[in-house]
N, C-alpha and C positions, 0 to 999 in steps of 0.2 A: 233737934239738931238744925242750925240754920241753913237756909238754901245757900248754895255756892254763889259768890258775887258775880255780877254780870260784867262782862269783859268788853262787850261792845254793842251798839244800838240795835243790831238785828236780834241780839239775845232778848233785849227788853220788848221788842215788837213781837216776838214769838210768844213771849209770856202772855201778851195782851189778847191774843186770838180767842175769840168766843166771849170775851168780857167786856164790860162797858168802857167806852172811851169817850173822850172830847177832841174833835179835829177843829182846829181853828184855821179859818182860810186867811189869805192875804188881805182880802175885803173887810175882815173883822167879824164875818158871820161864824157861829159856832155850829157844828153839827154834832149831836150826841146820839150813840147808839151802841149796839153791839158789833165789835169788829168781826167780821166774816172773813175776810182776808186782805192781803196788800201784796203789792209786787216790788221788784227793785227800783222802780220808778216813783214809788210811794202813791200809786193809784190805790184807792181805798174802797173797799165793799163794806157797807154797814147795813145791819138789819134794825128794825124797830126804831128808825131814825126820826129825831126831832131836830128842828131848825130854829136857831135862837138869834135874834138880831137885837143888838144893845141889851142883852140878858133877858129878853121877852121871848117866850115861845110863839113862833109865828105859823109853823105848819109841821105836820107830822106825816112821815113817809113810811111805807112798809121797808122796802129795800131802796138803798141809794149807792151810787157809785161816784166817787169824788176823784177827779183828775189830779194826779200827784203835783203838777206844777202850780197848782192853786193852794196847796197846803203850807201853812206857815209853821204849824207844830201838831203833833198828836200827843195826847197824855192819857193815863189811865184815870178812870172816875172811881172814886170808893162807892159813891151812892148814885141811884137813878132816880130821877124825879118823875 
């Protein structure tokens, strides 16, 4: 049986909790990690975070907090490099 269709963005974000995500910032930098939590302002907490600039891995962090006003988008990631 298929999962029920998502009706709004918060349903999508709830499904991503604890899963790998890609967070793209307005500056063009990507952060990839496990979504720990987020709030209504799109402030995001990630675990096992990696920072990518122009597609190249620049730095690894344990935990990271990203302020929501810097976020361009967040997407699910099927694989983790």
